[in-house]
N, CA, C and O atoms as CSV, one atom per row, in Angstrom:
chain,resi,resn,atom,element,x,y,z
A,1,MET,N,N,-3.938,41.578,6.600
A,1,MET,CA,C,-3.317,41.065,5.398
A,1,MET,C,C,-3.734,39.599,5.208
A,1,MET,O,O,-3.699,38.813,6.155
A,2,VAL,N,N,-4.118,39.244,4.006
A,2,VAL,CA,C,-4.527,37.887,3.684
A,2,VAL,C,C,-3.406,37.204,2.914
A,2,VAL,O,O,-2.945,37.702,1.887
A,3,LEU,N,N,-2.976,36.052,3.428
A,3,LEU,CA,C,-1.930,35.295,2.741
A,3,LEU,C,C,-2.556,34.411,1.670
A,3,LEU,O,O,-3.587,33.785,1.914
A,4,PRO,N,N,-1.957,34.353,0.506
A,4,PRO,CA,C,-2.488,33.447,-0.526
A,4,PRO,C,C,-2.224,32.007,-0.118
A,4,PRO,O,O,-1.325,31.739,0.678
A,5,PRO,N,N,-2.988,31.099,-0.650
A,5,PRO,CA,C,-2.714,29.684,-0.365
A,5,PRO,C,C,-1.305,29.331,-0.844
A,5,PRO,O,O,-1.041,29.262,-2.045
A,6,LEU,N,N,-0.425,29.113,0.098
A,6,LEU,CA,C,0.988,28.932,-0.241
A,6,LEU,C,C,1.252,27.682,-1.080
A,6,LEU,O,O,2.162,27.675,-1.908
A,7,GLY,N,N,0.483,26.651,-0.876
A,7,GLY,CA,C,0.679,25.434,-1.664
A,7,GLY,C,C,0.432,25.673,-3.143
A,7,GLY,O,O,1.177,25.193,-3.997
A,8,LEU,N,N,-0.624,26.421,-3.434
A,8,LEU,CA,C,-0.929,26.718,-4.841
A,8,LEU,C,C,0.141,27.594,-5.462
A,8,LEU,O,O,0.550,27.377,-6.603
A,9,VAL,N,N,0.592,28.584,-4.708
A,9,VAL,CA,C,1.620,29.487,-5.228
A,9,VAL,C,C,2.920,28.718,-5.456
A,9,VAL,O,O,3.538,28.837,-6.514
A,10,LEU,N,N,3.332,27.929,-4.465
A,10,LEU,CA,C,4.564,27.164,-4.598
A,10,LEU,C,C,4.459,26.150,-5.739
A,10,LEU,O,O,5.423,25.942,-6.475
A,11,GLY,N,N,3.305,25.527,-5.885
A,11,GLY,CA,C,3.097,24.605,-7.004
A,11,GLY,C,C,3.233,25.308,-8.343
A,11,GLY,O,O,3.822,24.763,-9.277
A,12,GLY,N,N,2.691,26.515,-8.440
A,12,GLY,CA,C,2.824,27.291,-9.676
A,12,GLY,C,C,4.264,27.681,-9.956
A,12,GLY,O,O,4.716,27.626,-11.100
A,13,VAL,N,N,4.990,28.076,-8.906
A,13,VAL,CA,C,6.399,28.446,-9.074
A,13,VAL,C,C,7.212,27.247,-9.556
A,13,VAL,O,O,8.019,27.370,-10.478
A,14,LEU,N,N,7.000,26.089,-8.934
A,14,LEU,CA,C,7.737,24.892,-9.346
A,14,LEU,C,C,7.370,24.454,-10.761
A,14,LEU,O,O,8.230,23.993,-11.512
A,15,THR,N,N,6.114,24.594,-11.121
A,15,THR,CA,C,5.693,24.215,-12.465
A,15,THR,C,C,6.322,25.148,-13.506
A,15,THR,O,O,6.808,24.692,-14.542
A,16,ASP,N,N,6.309,26.446,-13.227
A,16,ASP,CA,C,6.915,27.407,-14.149
A,16,ASP,C,C,8.424,27.244,-14.236
A,16,ASP,O,O,9.015,27.493,-15.287
A,17,ALA,N,N,9.056,26.827,-13.138
A,17,ALA,CA,C,10.512,26.660,-13.144
A,17,ALA,C,C,10.921,25.503,-14.061
A,17,ALA,O,O,12.015,25.515,-14.625
A,18,ASP,N,N,10.052,24.514,-14.208
A,18,ASP,CA,C,10.306,23.365,-15.080
A,18,ASP,C,C,11.690,22.774,-14.835
A,18,ASP,O,O,12.474,22.594,-15.767
A,19,LEU,N,N,11.980,22.476,-13.568
A,19,LEU,CA,C,13.266,21.901,-13.196
A,19,LEU,C,C,13.471,20.554,-13.883
A,19,LEU,O,O,12.551,19.737,-13.924
A,20,PHE,N,N,14.625,20.320,-14.405
A,20,PHE,CA,C,15.014,19.066,-15.049
A,20,PHE,C,C,14.137,18.710,-16.245
A,20,PHE,O,O,14.196,17.584,-16.738
A,21,GLY,N,N,13.316,19.668,-16.723
A,21,GLY,CA,C,12.419,19.388,-17.841
A,21,GLY,C,C,11.255,18.497,-17.451
A,21,GLY,O,O,10.659,17.845,-18.308
A,22,TRP,N,N,10.921,18.460,-16.151
A,22,TRP,CA,C,9.860,17.581,-15.667
A,22,TRP,C,C,8.472,18.190,-15.758
A,22,TRP,O,O,7.487,17.492,-15.519
A,23,GLY,N,N,8.359,19.466,-16.095
A,23,GLY,CA,C,7.052,20.113,-16.183
A,23,GLY,C,C,6.345,20.145,-14.838
A,23,GLY,O,O,6.945,20.512,-13.828
A,24,TRP,N,N,5.079,19.765,-14.821
A,24,TRP,CA,C,4.273,19.818,-13.603
A,24,TRP,C,C,4.731,18.818,-12.550
A,24,TRP,O,O,4.395,18.969,-11.375
A,25,ARG,N,N,5.492,17.802,-12.946
A,25,ARG,CA,C,5.922,16.777,-11.992
A,25,ARG,C,C,6.853,17.318,-10.912
A,25,ARG,O,O,7.052,16.672,-9.884
A,26,THR,N,N,7.428,18.510,-11.143
A,26,THR,CA,C,8.329,19.085,-10.143
A,26,THR,C,C,7.599,19.449,-8.856
A,26,THR,O,O,8.244,19.674,-7.832
A,27,ILE,N,N,6.278,19.513,-8.882
A,27,ILE,CA,C,5.547,19.836,-7.654
A,27,ILE,C,C,5.770,18.773,-6.579
A,27,ILE,O,O,5.624,19.055,-5.390
A,28,PHE,N,N,6.123,17.553,-6.990
A,28,PHE,CA,C,6.353,16.495,-6.013
A,28,PHE,C,C,7.676,16.664,-5.277
A,28,PHE,O,O,7.909,15.991,-4.272
A,29,LEU,N,N,8.547,17.552,-5.760
A,29,LEU,CA,C,9.813,17.796,-5.075
A,29,LEU,C,C,9.606,18.406,-3.691
A,29,LEU,O,O,10.473,18.274,-2.827
A,30,ILE,N,N,8.476,19.069,-3.467
A,30,ILE,CA,C,8.217,19.688,-2.174
A,30,ILE,C,C,8.137,18.630,-1.077
A,30,ILE,O,O,8.344,18.935,0.097
A,31,ASN,N,N,7.837,17.391,-1.456
A,31,ASN,CA,C,7.747,16.317,-0.463
A,31,ASN,C,C,9.106,15.922,0.105
A,31,ASN,O,O,9.175,15.409,1.222
A,32,LEU,N,N,10.185,16.150,-0.635
A,32,LEU,CA,C,11.509,15.736,-0.159
A,32,LEU,C,C,11.925,16.431,1.134
A,32,LEU,O,O,12.257,15.740,2.097
A,33,PRO,N,N,11.924,17.773,1.205
A,33,PRO,CA,C,12.320,18.380,2.483
A,33,PRO,C,C,11.344,18.066,3.614
A,33,PRO,O,O,11.755,17.946,4.768
A,34,ILE,N,N,10.077,17.936,3.301
A,34,ILE,CA,C,9.093,17.600,4.338
A,34,ILE,C,C,9.381,16.200,4.886
A,34,ILE,O,O,9.320,15.990,6.097
A,35,ALA,N,N,9.691,15.255,4.022
A,35,ALA,CA,C,9.994,13.890,4.461
A,35,ALA,C,C,11.276,13.859,5.294
A,35,ALA,O,O,11.332,13.171,6.313
A,36,VAL,N,N,12.298,14.593,4.874
A,36,VAL,CA,C,13.553,14.624,5.630
A,36,VAL,C,C,13.315,15.209,7.019
A,36,VAL,O,O,13.807,14.670,8.010
A,37,ILE,N,N,12.566,16.304,7.097
A,37,ILE,CA,C,12.261,16.920,8.398
A,37,ILE,C,C,11.463,15.951,9.271
A,37,ILE,O,O,11.723,15.843,10.469
A,38,ALA,N,N,10.504,15.253,8.687
A,38,ALA,CA,C,9.694,14.301,9.451
A,38,ALA,C,C,10.541,13.149,9.974
A,38,ALA,O,O,10.407,12.773,11.138
A,39,PHE,N,N,11.412,12.577,9.138
A,39,PHE,CA,C,12.255,11.470,9.579
A,39,PHE,C,C,13.216,11.896,10.683
A,39,PHE,O,O,13.368,11.194,11.683
A,40,VAL,N,N,13.856,13.033,10.504
A,40,VAL,CA,C,14.811,13.509,11.513
A,40,VAL,C,C,14.080,13.824,12.813
A,40,VAL,O,O,14.558,13.473,13.892
A,41,SER,N,N,12.928,14.482,12.720
A,41,SER,CA,C,12.156,14.818,13.920
A,41,SER,C,C,11.721,13.568,14.656
A,41,SER,O,O,11.819,13.502,15.881
A,42,CYS,N,N,11.239,12.570,13.920
A,42,CYS,CA,C,10.802,11.327,14.561
A,42,CYS,C,C,11.965,10.613,15.231
A,42,CYS,O,O,11.829,10.103,16.343
A,43,ALA,N,N,13.099,10.578,14.561
A,43,ALA,CA,C,14.256,9.893,15.140
A,43,ALA,C,C,14.695,10.550,16.443
A,43,ALA,O,O,15.171,9.870,17.351
A,44,ARG,N,N,14.538,11.856,16.540
A,44,ARG,CA,C,14.988,12.565,17.736
A,44,ARG,C,C,13.923,12.697,18.810
A,44,ARG,O,O,14.252,12.712,19.996
A,45,LEU,N,N,12.660,12.792,18.430
A,45,LEU,CA,C,11.616,13.136,19.392
A,45,LEU,C,C,10.730,11.969,19.835
A,45,LEU,O,O,10.198,11.985,20.945
A,46,VAL,N,N,10.569,10.968,18.985
A,46,VAL,CA,C,9.668,9.863,19.316
A,46,VAL,C,C,10.455,8.806,20.086
A,46,VAL,O,O,11.464,8.303,19.592
A,47,PRO,N,N,9.999,8.465,21.295
A,47,PRO,CA,C,10.734,7.474,22.093
A,47,PRO,C,C,10.578,6.063,21.521
A,47,PRO,O,O,9.603,5.758,20.834
A,48,GLU,N,N,11.544,5.227,21.817
A,48,GLU,CA,C,11.512,3.827,21.391
A,48,GLU,C,C,10.417,3.096,22.166
A,48,GLU,O,O,10.322,3.221,23.387
A,49,THR,N,N,9.597,2.336,21.451
A,49,THR,CA,C,8.495,1.621,22.097
A,49,THR,C,C,8.485,0.147,21.702
A,49,THR,O,O,7.425,-0.478,21.684
A,50,ARG,N,N,9.622,-0.400,21.393
A,50,ARG,CA,C,9.702,-1.785,20.932
A,50,ARG,C,C,9.319,-2.745,22.052
A,50,ARG,O,O,9.771,-2.613,23.189
A,51,GLU,N,N,8.494,-3.692,21.711
A,51,GLU,CA,C,8.070,-4.730,22.650
A,51,GLU,C,C,8.998,-5.929,22.478
A,51,GLU,O,O,9.044,-6.520,21.399
A,52,PRO,N,N,9.738,-6.298,23.522
A,52,PRO,CA,C,10.702,-7.397,23.377
A,52,PRO,C,C,10.063,-8.735,22.993
A,52,PRO,O,O,10.696,-9.544,22.314
A,53,SER,N,N,8.838,-8.976,23.411
A,53,SER,CA,C,8.209,-10.268,23.130
A,53,SER,C,C,7.289,-10.218,21.909
A,53,SER,O,O,6.519,-11.150,21.680
A,54,ALA,N,N,7.360,-9.147,21.129
A,54,ALA,CA,C,6.494,-9.013,19.956
A,54,ALA,C,C,6.876,-10.043,18.894
A,54,ALA,O,O,8.058,-10.322,18.695
A,55,PRO,N,N,5.873,-10.611,18.212
A,55,PRO,CA,C,6.190,-11.577,17.153
A,55,PRO,C,C,6.810,-10.860,15.949
A,55,PRO,O,O,6.607,-9.663,15.747
A,56,ARG,N,N,7.566,-11.619,15.160
A,56,ARG,CA,C,8.194,-11.021,13.982
A,56,ARG,C,C,7.145,-10.858,12.878
A,56,ARG,O,O,6.145,-11.576,12.860
A,57,PRO,N,N,7.370,-9.924,11.968
A,57,PRO,CA,C,6.395,-9.711,10.886
A,57,PRO,C,C,6.327,-10.912,9.948
A,57,PRO,O,O,7.299,-11.650,9.786
A,58,ASP,N,N,5.185,-11.088,9.348
A,58,ASP,CA,C,4.974,-12.184,8.403
A,58,ASP,C,C,5.381,-11.718,7.009
A,58,ASP,O,O,4.536,-11.316,6.210
A,59,VAL,N,N,6.675,-11.775,6.724
A,59,VAL,CA,C,7.193,-11.297,5.451
A,59,VAL,C,C,6.701,-12.174,4.293
A,59,VAL,O,O,6.325,-11.660,3.240
A,60,ALA,N,N,6.706,-13.482,4.486
A,60,ALA,CA,C,6.245,-14.387,3.427
A,60,ALA,C,C,4.767,-14.149,3.124
A,60,ALA,O,O,4.364,-14.131,1.961
A,61,GLY,N,N,3.964,-13.969,4.163
A,61,GLY,CA,C,2.541,-13.698,3.956
A,61,GLY,C,C,2.316,-12.370,3.250
A,61,GLY,O,O,1.447,-12.266,2.384
A,62,ALA,N,N,3.094,-11.354,3.613
A,62,ALA,CA,C,2.968,-10.051,2.966
A,62,ALA,C,C,3.370,-10.132,1.500
A,62,ALA,O,O,2.729,-9.514,0.650
A,63,ALA,N,N,4.423,-10.886,1.194
A,63,ALA,CA,C,4.851,-11.059,-0.196
A,63,ALA,C,C,3.783,-11.795,-1.000
A,63,ALA,O,O,3.490,-11.421,-2.136
A,64,LEU,N,N,3.201,-12.843,-0.411
A,64,LEU,CA,C,2.138,-13.584,-1.094
A,64,LEU,C,C,0.914,-12.695,-1.304
A,64,LEU,O,O,0.298,-12.731,-2.369
A,65,LEU,N,N,0.564,-11.905,-0.307
A,65,LEU,CA,C,-0.574,-10.996,-0.445
A,65,LEU,C,C,-0.333,-9.991,-1.568
A,65,LEU,O,O,-1.232,-9.731,-2.368
A,66,SER,N,N,0.857,-9.431,-1.634
A,66,SER,CA,C,1.179,-8.471,-2.690
A,66,SER,C,C,1.116,-9.117,-4.068
A,66,SER,O,O,0.541,-8.548,-4.996
A,67,ALA,N,N,1.702,-10.300,-4.205
A,67,ALA,CA,C,1.681,-10.996,-5.493
A,67,ALA,C,C,0.254,-11.370,-5.896
A,67,ALA,O,O,-0.114,-11.255,-7.065
A,68,ALA,N,N,-0.536,-11.811,-4.941
A,68,ALA,CA,C,-1.917,-12.194,-5.238
A,68,ALA,C,C,-2.736,-10.985,-5.667
A,68,ALA,O,O,-3.561,-11.083,-6.575
A,69,ARG,N,N,-2.514,-9.850,-5.021
A,69,ARG,CA,C,-3.253,-8.647,-5.407
A,69,ARG,C,C,-2.876,-8.203,-6.817
A,69,ARG,O,O,-3.741,-7.789,-7.589
A,70,VAL,N,N,-1.608,-8.285,-7.153
A,70,VAL,CA,C,-1.181,-7.943,-8.517
A,70,VAL,C,C,-1.807,-8.916,-9.504
A,70,VAL,O,O,-2.256,-8.511,-10.576
A,71,ALA,N,N,-1.840,-10.203,-9.149
A,71,ALA,CA,C,-2.404,-11.211,-10.042
A,71,ALA,C,C,-3.905,-11.041,-10.237
A,71,ALA,O,O,-4.449,-11.521,-11.231
A,72,VAL,N,N,-4.577,-10.379,-9.326
A,72,VAL,CA,C,-6.006,-10.098,-9.493
A,72,VAL,C,C,-6.215,-8.777,-10.233
A,72,VAL,O,O,-7.053,-8.696,-11.131
A,73,VAL,N,N,-5.470,-7.760,-9.868
A,73,VAL,CA,C,-5.696,-6.424,-10.420
A,73,VAL,C,C,-5.202,-6.305,-11.859
A,73,VAL,O,O,-5.879,-5.695,-12.687
A,74,TYR,N,N,-4.036,-6.873,-12.177
A,74,TYR,CA,C,-3.482,-6.734,-13.527
A,74,TYR,C,C,-4.439,-7.263,-14.602
A,74,TYR,O,O,-4.686,-6.557,-15.580
A,75,PRO,N,N,-4.987,-8.478,-14.459
A,75,PRO,CA,C,-5.926,-8.931,-15.489
A,75,PRO,C,C,-7.159,-8.039,-15.615
A,75,PRO,O,O,-7.673,-7.842,-16.716
A,76,LEU,N,N,-7.631,-7.503,-14.498
A,76,LEU,CA,C,-8.807,-6.641,-14.564
A,76,LEU,C,C,-8.502,-5.326,-15.277
A,76,LEU,O,O,-9.366,-4.770,-15.954
A,77,LEU,N,N,-7.278,-4.832,-15.125
A,77,LEU,CA,C,-6.905,-3.567,-15.771
A,77,LEU,C,C,-6.518,-3.757,-17.231
A,77,LEU,O,O,-6.866,-2.925,-18.069
A,78,GLU,N,N,-5.820,-4.814,-17.547
A,78,GLU,CA,C,-5.256,-4.980,-18.887
A,78,GLU,C,C,-5.956,-6.034,-19.745
A,78,GLU,O,O,-5.691,-6.118,-20.944
A,79,GLY,N,N,-6.827,-6.823,-19.168
A,79,GLY,CA,C,-7.461,-7.907,-19.910
A,79,GLY,C,C,-8.195,-7.448,-21.147
A,79,GLY,O,O,-8.069,-8.065,-22.205
A,80,ARG,N,N,-8.950,-6.390,-21.037
A,80,ARG,CA,C,-9.736,-5.898,-22.166
A,80,ARG,C,C,-8.837,-5.441,-23.313
A,80,ARG,O,O,-9.071,-5.780,-24.473
A,81,SER,N,N,-7.794,-4.659,-22.968
A,81,SER,CA,C,-6.923,-4.148,-24.032
A,81,SER,C,C,-6.110,-5.260,-24.683
A,81,SER,O,O,-5.682,-5.114,-25.828
A,82,LEU,N,N,-5.890,-6.359,-23.982
A,82,LEU,CA,C,-5.147,-7.491,-24.536
A,82,LEU,C,C,-6.058,-8.500,-25.236
A,82,LEU,O,O,-5.579,-9.477,-25.812
A,83,GLY,N,N,-7.359,-8.264,-25.186
A,83,GLY,CA,C,-8.299,-9.165,-25.844
A,83,GLY,C,C,-8.638,-10.402,-25.034
A,83,GLY,O,O,-9.064,-11.410,-25.597
A,84,TRP,N,N,-8.459,-10.344,-23.737
A,84,TRP,CA,C,-8.765,-11.431,-22.806
A,84,TRP,C,C,-8.169,-12.766,-23.255
A,84,TRP,O,O,-8.903,-13.731,-23.467
A,85,PRO,N,N,-6.835,-12.826,-23.400
A,85,PRO,CA,C,-6.226,-14.119,-23.752
A,85,PRO,C,C,-6.381,-15.118,-22.609
A,85,PRO,O,O,-6.694,-14.746,-21.479
A,86,GLY,N,N,-6.159,-16.383,-22.922
A,86,GLY,CA,C,-6.349,-17.438,-21.931
A,86,GLY,C,C,-5.459,-17.287,-20.707
A,86,GLY,O,O,-5.894,-17.569,-19.590
A,87,TRP,N,N,-4.225,-16.850,-20.897
A,87,TRP,CA,C,-3.300,-16.740,-19.762
A,87,TRP,C,C,-3.765,-15.717,-18.746
A,87,TRP,O,O,-3.452,-15.831,-17.561
A,88,ILE,N,N,-4.518,-14.707,-19.202
A,88,ILE,CA,C,-4.962,-13.671,-18.259
A,88,ILE,C,C,-5.990,-14.246,-17.295
A,88,ILE,O,O,-6.054,-13.849,-16.131
A,89,TRP,N,N,-6.799,-15.189,-17.791
A,89,TRP,CA,C,-7.770,-15.846,-16.911
A,89,TRP,C,C,-7.065,-16.758,-15.907
A,89,TRP,O,O,-7.511,-16.901,-14.768
A,90,LEU,N,N,-5.965,-17.372,-16.335
A,90,LEU,CA,C,-5.189,-18.209,-15.414
A,90,LEU,C,C,-4.540,-17.369,-14.317
A,90,LEU,O,O,-4.514,-17.771,-13.154
A,91,VAL,N,N,-4.017,-16.204,-14.692
A,91,VAL,CA,C,-3.409,-15.320,-13.702
A,91,VAL,C,C,-4.461,-14.848,-12.705
A,91,VAL,O,O,-4.210,-14.825,-11.500
A,92,LEU,N,N,-5.632,-14.475,-13.200
A,92,LEU,CA,C,-6.718,-14.036,-12.331
A,92,LEU,C,C,-7.149,-15.154,-11.384
A,92,LEU,O,O,-7.338,-14.921,-10.190
A,93,ALA,N,N,-7.303,-16.357,-11.913
A,93,ALA,CA,C,-7.700,-17.497,-11.073
A,93,ALA,C,C,-6.625,-17.805,-10.028
A,93,ALA,O,O,-6.947,-18.096,-8.876
A,94,ALA,N,N,-5.354,-17.741,-10.423
A,94,ALA,CA,C,-4.273,-17.994,-9.472
A,94,ALA,C,C,-4.251,-16.937,-8.374
A,94,ALA,O,O,-4.009,-17.256,-7.210
A,95,GLY,N,N,-4.504,-15.677,-8.739
A,95,GLY,CA,C,-4.549,-14.614,-7.747
A,95,GLY,C,C,-5.674,-14.808,-6.747
A,95,GLY,O,O,-5.478,-14.650,-5.542
A,96,LEU,N,N,-6.853,-15.153,-7.249
A,96,LEU,CA,C,-7.994,-15.379,-6.362
A,96,LEU,C,C,-7.753,-16.600,-5.470
A,96,LEU,O,O,-8.075,-16.576,-4.282
A,97,ALA,N,N,-7.188,-17.665,-6.043
A,97,ALA,CA,C,-6.892,-18.855,-5.248
A,97,ALA,C,C,-5.850,-18.543,-4.172
A,97,ALA,O,O,-5.941,-19.048,-3.053
A,98,SER,N,N,-4.872,-17.719,-4.507
A,98,SER,CA,C,-3.851,-17.333,-3.530
A,98,SER,C,C,-4.453,-16.530,-2.390
A,98,SER,O,O,-4.077,-16.717,-1.232
A,99,LEU,N,N,-5.384,-15.638,-2.706
A,99,LEU,CA,C,-6.041,-14.854,-1.655
A,99,LEU,C,C,-6.856,-15.742,-0.730
A,99,LEU,O,O,-6.837,-15.563,0.487
A,100,VAL,N,N,-7.576,-16.704,-1.311
A,100,VAL,CA,C,-8.363,-17.632,-0.497
A,100,VAL,C,C,-7.444,-18.487,0.372
A,100,VAL,O,O,-7.723,-18.691,1.554
A,101,ALA,N,N,-6.352,-18.984,-0.202
A,101,ALA,CA,C,-5.410,-19.802,0.562
A,101,ALA,C,C,-4.765,-18.995,1.681
A,101,ALA,O,O,-4.612,-19.492,2.797
A,102,LEU,N,N,-4.391,-17.766,1.391
A,102,LEU,CA,C,-3.786,-16.922,2.414
A,102,LEU,C,C,-4.776,-16.642,3.538
A,102,LEU,O,O,-4.408,-16.666,4.713
A,103,ALA,N,N,-6.032,-16.375,3.183
A,103,ALA,CA,C,-7.057,-16.133,4.210
A,103,ALA,C,C,-7.250,-17.386,5.074
A,103,ALA,O,O,-7.420,-17.285,6.289
A,104,TRP,N,N,-7.223,-18.562,4.447
A,104,TRP,CA,C,-7.380,-19.807,5.209
A,104,TRP,C,C,-6.198,-20.003,6.157
A,104,TRP,O,O,-6.395,-20.336,7.326
A,105,VAL,N,N,-4.970,-19.801,5.666
A,105,VAL,CA,C,-3.780,-19.967,6.504
A,105,VAL,C,C,-3.804,-18.981,7.664
A,105,VAL,O,O,-3.512,-19.348,8.802
A,106,GLU,N,N,-4.149,-17.738,7.379
A,106,GLU,CA,C,-4.192,-16.727,8.434
A,106,GLU,C,C,-5.266,-17.060,9.464
A,106,GLU,O,O,-5.079,-16.821,10.657
A,107,GLY,N,N,-6.387,-17.609,9.008
A,107,GLY,CA,C,-7.460,-17.962,9.926
A,107,GLY,C,C,-7.128,-19.131,10.828
A,107,GLY,O,O,-7.668,-19.236,11.930
A,108,HIS,N,N,-6.247,-20.014,10.378
A,108,HIS,CA,C,-5.897,-21.208,11.148
A,108,HIS,C,C,-4.522,-21.116,11.792
A,108,HIS,O,O,-4.055,-22.084,12.393
A,109,ARG,N,N,-3.877,-19.982,11.676
A,109,ARG,CA,C,-2.532,-19.820,12.246
A,109,ARG,C,C,-2.616,-19.740,13.760
A,109,ARG,O,O,-3.466,-19.046,14.319
A,110,GLN,N,N,-1.732,-20.453,14.399
A,110,GLN,CA,C,-1.613,-20.354,15.848
A,110,GLN,C,C,-0.782,-19.117,16.161
A,110,GLN,O,O,0.259,-18.888,15.545
A,111,HIS,N,N,-1.239,-18.335,17.105
A,111,HIS,CA,C,-0.486,-17.140,17.469
A,111,HIS,C,C,0.808,-17.571,18.130
A,111,HIS,O,O,0.806,-18.203,19.186
A,112,GLY,N,N,1.890,-17.228,17.504
A,112,GLY,CA,C,3.190,-17.644,18.009
A,112,GLY,C,C,4.246,-16.614,17.689
A,112,GLY,O,O,4.134,-15.444,18.056
A,113,ARG,N,N,5.278,-17.072,16.994
A,113,ARG,CA,C,6.422,-16.214,16.731
A,113,ARG,C,C,6.216,-15.291,15.538
A,113,ARG,O,O,6.985,-14.347,15.357
A,114,VAL,N,N,5.192,-15.541,14.715
A,114,VAL,CA,C,4.945,-14.720,13.530
A,114,VAL,C,C,3.635,-13.972,13.714
A,114,VAL,O,O,2.621,-14.563,14.084
A,115,ALA,N,N,3.658,-12.677,13.455
A,115,ALA,CA,C,2.452,-11.861,13.578
A,115,ALA,C,C,1.506,-12.163,12.423
A,115,ALA,O,O,1.947,-12.375,11.294
A,116,SER,N,N,0.243,-12.183,12.697
A,116,SER,CA,C,-0.769,-12.411,11.686
A,116,SER,C,C,-0.958,-11.157,10.840
A,116,SER,O,O,-0.910,-10.039,11.353
A,117,LEU,N,N,-1.175,-11.353,9.532
A,117,LEU,CA,C,-1.408,-10.209,8.649
A,117,LEU,C,C,-2.748,-9.547,8.931
A,117,LEU,O,O,-2.887,-8.330,8.812
A,118,MET,N,N,-3.725,-10.351,9.304
A,118,MET,CA,C,-5.054,-9.810,9.584
A,118,MET,C,C,-5.708,-10.642,10.670
A,118,MET,O,O,-5.296,-11.768,10.947
A,119,GLN,N,N,-6.703,-10.085,11.260
A,119,GLN,CA,C,-7.498,-10.793,12.253
A,119,GLN,C,C,-8.792,-11.241,11.568
A,119,GLN,O,O,-9.669,-10.409,11.334
A,120,PRO,N,N,-8.939,-12.524,11.239
A,120,PRO,CA,C,-10.114,-12.983,10.501
A,120,PRO,C,C,-11.437,-12.649,11.177
A,120,PRO,O,O,-12.451,-12.483,10.500
A,121,LYS,N,N,-11.440,-12.548,12.525
A,121,LYS,CA,C,-12.700,-12.239,13.200
A,121,LYS,C,C,-13.204,-10.845,12.828
A,121,LYS,O,O,-14.397,-10.569,12.953
A,122,LEU,N,N,-12.307,-9.959,12.369
A,122,LEU,CA,C,-12.742,-8.633,11.927
A,122,LEU,C,C,-13.623,-8.713,10.687
A,122,LEU,O,O,-14.481,-7.854,10.483
A,123,LEU,N,N,-13.421,-9.745,9.849
A,123,LEU,CA,C,-14.215,-9.882,8.633
A,123,LEU,C,C,-15.667,-10.226,8.927
A,123,LEU,O,O,-16.510,-10.142,8.034
A,124,ARG,N,N,-15.976,-10.609,10.159
A,124,ARG,CA,C,-17.361,-10.887,10.540
A,124,ARG,C,C,-18.143,-9.602,10.791
A,124,ARG,O,O,-19.371,-9.625,10.882
A,125,ILE,N,N,-17.435,-8.487,10.903
A,125,ILE,CA,C,-18.080,-7.190,11.114
A,125,ILE,C,C,-18.416,-6.603,9.739
A,125,ILE,O,O,-17.500,-6.312,8.970
A,126,PRO,N,N,-19.699,-6.420,9.406
A,126,PRO,CA,C,-20.076,-5.965,8.064
A,126,PRO,C,C,-19.402,-4.644,7.652
A,126,PRO,O,O,-18.979,-4.501,6.505
A,127,ALA,N,N,-19.301,-3.698,8.561
A,127,ALA,CA,C,-18.700,-2.422,8.202
A,127,ALA,C,C,-17.228,-2.574,7.835
A,127,ALA,O,O,-16.726,-1.832,6.991
A,128,PHE,N,N,-16.528,-3.522,8.452
A,128,PHE,CA,C,-15.119,-3.756,8.145
A,128,PHE,C,C,-14.964,-4.575,6.872
A,128,PHE,O,O,-14.128,-4.247,6.030
A,129,SER,N,N,-15.742,-5.621,6.716
A,129,SER,CA,C,-15.580,-6.522,5.562
A,129,SER,C,C,-16.036,-5.868,4.263
A,129,SER,O,O,-15.644,-6.326,3.189
A,130,ALA,N,N,-16.840,-4.825,4.319
A,130,ALA,CA,C,-17.287,-4.167,3.085
A,130,ALA,C,C,-16.106,-3.532,2.352
A,130,ALA,O,O,-16.084,-3.518,1.121
A,131,GLY,N,N,-15.126,-3.007,3.087
A,131,GLY,CA,C,-13.971,-2.348,2.453
A,131,GLY,C,C,-13.170,-3.275,1.575
A,131,GLY,O,O,-12.979,-2.967,0.399
A,132,PRO,N,N,-12.682,-4.415,2.089
A,132,PRO,CA,C,-11.928,-5.319,1.227
A,132,PRO,C,C,-12.734,-5.870,0.051
A,132,PRO,O,O,-12.184,-6.113,-1.023
A,133,VAL,N,N,-14.037,-6.066,0.258
A,133,VAL,CA,C,-14.866,-6.583,-0.830
A,133,VAL,C,C,-14.968,-5.554,-1.948
A,133,VAL,O,O,-14.863,-5.892,-3.127
A,134,VAL,N,N,-15.172,-4.302,-1.570
A,134,VAL,CA,C,-15.307,-3.240,-2.578
A,134,VAL,C,C,-13.984,-3.045,-3.284
A,134,VAL,O,O,-13.876,-2.198,-4.171
């Protein structure tokens, strides 16, 4: 006996059911029970591996990185449709300057109580640095 691809069948059933009037978007509901099972399983089965002397995460650096990426990507996505107003170039320049400043700070950070967002020496490896550039 050959079983049909269950994902396709379940996706079709959820799409036809049109739960909440969401149409095809109901296929994403299948992720909810899978996520709950994964979280519960991890909480029960995966042992604690916390390192007492581990540095704390760099929340400020992560927030700056996120804001800088938005400031670079938004002008590139919306600039054309907005007619490239002057403010969009300022946002793009601020985003690029923030990325450069963050890279400089991370490169000169002394390893201490805050974990580094990235290891700058990795950017010297061409195969690694090609990803962020692209």
